MITORBA-401501 format. One record per residue: x, y, z of N, C-alpha, C, O in turn; residue number from 1. Coordinates in steps of 0.2 Angstrom, whole numbers, plus 2048, in hexadecimal, padded with zeros to 3 digits. Example, Ala and Ser with C-alpha at 12.3 -4.5 7.8 and 13.67 -1.06 7.14 Angstrom:
BEGIN
n.X,n.Y,n.Z,ca.X,ca.Y,ca.Z,c.X,c.Y,c.Z,o.X,o.Y,o.Z,seq
842,7E4,827,83E,7EA,827,842,7F0,827,847,7EF,82A,1
840,7F5,823,844,7FB,824,840,800,827,843,806,828,2
# end
This chain:
BEGIN
n.X,n.Y,n.Z,ca.X,ca.Y,ca.Z,c.X,c.Y,c.Z,o.X,o.Y,o.Z,seq
583,C3A,6F0,580,C34,6F0,578,C34,6F2,576,C38,6F6,1
574,C31,6EE,56D,C31,6EF,56B,C2E,6F5,56F,C2A,6F8,2
565,C30,6F8,562,C2D,6FE,562,C25,6FD,563,C21,702,3
55F,C23,6F7,55F,C1C,6F6,565,C18,6F6,566,C13,6F9,4
56A,C1B,6F3,571,C18,6F3,574,C18,6FA,577,C13,6FD,5
573,C1D,6FE,575,C1D,705,571,C18,709,575,C14,70D,6
56B,C17,708,567,C12,70C,56A,C0B,70A,56B,C07,70F,7
56B,C09,704,56E,C03,702,575,C02,705,576,BFC,707,8
579,C07,705,580,C06,708,57F,C05,70F,583,C01,712,9
57B,C08,713,57A,C08,71A,577,C01,71C,57A,BFE,720,10
572,BFE,718,570,BF8,71A,575,BF2,718,576,BEE,71C,11
578,BF3,712,57E,BEE,711,583,BEE,716,586,BE9,717,12
585,BF4,718,58B,BF5,71D,589,BF1,723,58D,BED,726,13
583,BF2,726,580,BEF,72C,580,BE7,72B,581,BE3,72F,14
57D,BE5,725,57D,BDE,724,583,BDB,724,585,BD5,727,15
588,BDE,720,58F,BDB,720,592,BDB,727,596,BD6,729,16
591,BE0,72B,594,BE1,732,591,BDB,736,594,BD8,73A,17
58A,BDA,736,587,BD5,73A,58A,BCE,737,58B,BC9,73B,18
58A,BCD,731,58D,BC6,72E,594,BC5,730,596,BC0,732,19
598,BCA,730,59F,BCA,733,59F,BC8,73A,5A4,BC4,73C,20
59B,BCB,73E,59B,BCA,745,599,BC2,746,59C,BBF,74A,21
594,BC0,743,592,BB9,744,597,BB4,741,599,BAF,745,22
59A,BB6,73C,5A0,BB2,73A,5A6,BB2,73F,5A8,BAC,740,23
5A7,BB8,741,5AD,BB8,747,5AB,BB4,74D,5AF,BB1,750,24
5A4,BB5,74F,5A2,BB1,755,5A3,BAA,754,5A5,BA6,758,25
5A0,BA7,74E,5A0,BA0,74D,5A7,B9E,74C,5A9,B98,74F,26
5AC,BA1,749,5B2,B9F,748,5B7,BA0,74E,5BB,B9B,74F,27
5B6,BA5,752,5BB,BA6,757,5B9,BA4,75E,5BD,BA3,762,28
5B2,BA5,760,5B0,BA5,767,5B1,B9D,769,5AD,B99,767,29
5B5,B9C,76E,5B6,B96,771,5B8,B90,76C,5B7,B8A,76E,30
5BB,B91,767,5BE,B8C,762,5C5,B8C,763,5C8,B90,766,31
5C8,B86,760,5CF,B86,760,5D3,B8B,75C,5D8,B8D,75E,32
5CF,B8E,757,5D2,B94,754,5D3,B9A,758,5D8,B9E,757,33
5CF,B9A,75D,5CF,BA0,762,5D6,BA0,766,5D8,BA5,768,34
5D9,B9A,767,5DF,B9A,76B,5E5,B98,767,5EA,B96,76A,35
5E4,B98,760,5EA,B96,75C,5EF,B9B,75C,5EE,BA1,75D,36
5F5,B98,75C,5FB,B9C,75B,5FE,B9E,754,602,BA2,753,37
5FB,B9A,74F,5FC,B9B,748,5F7,BA0,745,5F3,BA2,748,38
5F8,BA1,73F,5F3,BA5,73B,5EC,BA3,73C,5EB,B9D,73B,39
5E7,BA7,73D,5E8,BAE,73F,5EA,BAF,746,5EB,BB4,748,40
5E9,BAA,74A,5EC,BAA,751,5E8,BB0,755,5EC,BB4,759,41
5E2,BB1,754,5DF,BB7,757,5D9,BB5,75B,5D5,BB2,759,42
5DA,BB6,762,5D5,BB5,766,5CE,BB9,765,5CE,BBD,761,43
5C9,BB7,768,5C2,BBA,766,5C2,BC1,767,5C0,BC5,763,44
5C6,BC4,76C,5C6,BCB,76E,5CA,BCF,768,5C8,BD5,766,45
5CF,BCC,765,5D2,BCF,760,5CE,BCF,75A,5CE,BD4,756,46
5CB,BCA,758,5C6,BCA,752,5C1,BCF,753,5BF,BD2,74E,47
5BE,BD0,759,5B9,BD4,75B,5BB,BDC,75A,5B8,BE0,758,48
5C2,BDD,75B,5C5,BE3,75A,5C5,BE5,753,5C3,BEB,751,49
5C7,BE0,74E,5C7,BE2,747,5C0,BE3,745,5BF,BE7,740,50
5BB,BDF,747,5B4,BE0,745,5B2,BE7,747,5AE,BEA,743,51
5B4,BE9,74D,5B1,BF0,74F,5B4,BF5,74B,5B1,BFA,74A,52
5BB,BF4,749,5BE,BF9,744,5BA,BFA,73E,5BA,BFF,73B,53
5B7,BF5,73B,5B3,BF5,735,5AC,BF8,737,5AA,BFC,733,54
5AA,BF7,73D,5A3,BF9,73E,5A3,C01,740,59D,C04,740,55
5A8,C03,743,5A8,C0B,745,5A6,C0F,73F,5A2,C13,740,56
5A9,C0E,739,5A6,C12,733,59F,C11,732,59B,C16,730,57
59C,C0B,732,595,C0A,731,591,C0D,736,58C,C10,734,58
593,C0D,73C,58F,C11,742,58F,C19,740,58A,C1C,741,59
595,C1B,73E,595,C22,73C,591,C24,736,58E,C29,736,60
591,C20,731,58D,C21,72B,585,C21,72D,581,C25,72B,61
584,C1C,732,57D,C1C,734,57B,C22,738,575,C25,737,62
57F,C24,73C,57E,C2A,740,57D,C30,73B,578,C34,73C,63
581,C31,736,580,C37,732,57A,C36,72D,576,C3B,72C,64
578,C30,72C,572,C2E,728,56C,C30,72C,567,C34,729,65
56B,C2F,732,566,C30,736,565,C38,738,560,C3B,738,66
56B,C3B,738,56B,C42,739,569,C46,733,565,C4B,734,67
56B,C44,72D,568,C47,727,561,C46,727,55D,C4A,725,68
55E,C40,729,557,C3F,729,553,C44,72D,54E,C46,72C,69
556,C44,733,553,C49,738,553,C50,736,54E,C54,737,70
559,C52,733,559,C59,731,555,C5B,72B,553,C61,72A,71
553,C56,727,54F,C57,721,548,C58,723,544,C5C,71F,72
546,C56,729,53F,C57,72B,53A,C52,729,534,C53,72B,73
# end
């Protein structure tokens, strides 16, 4: 994958991750949906867990991207 493609994927991944976090915060934090027993029935901390599972690969990709930049000199 070229450096330009990696940069676009990295920025896109972070933008999506931030947008997902904002959506989750607005949707779940302190709302009726946060305490619902029906679908999705997921309190804020449960939604945050799913967000973090998406964000872990983005963090790893970022780490590798910057390590490659450092090693290239």
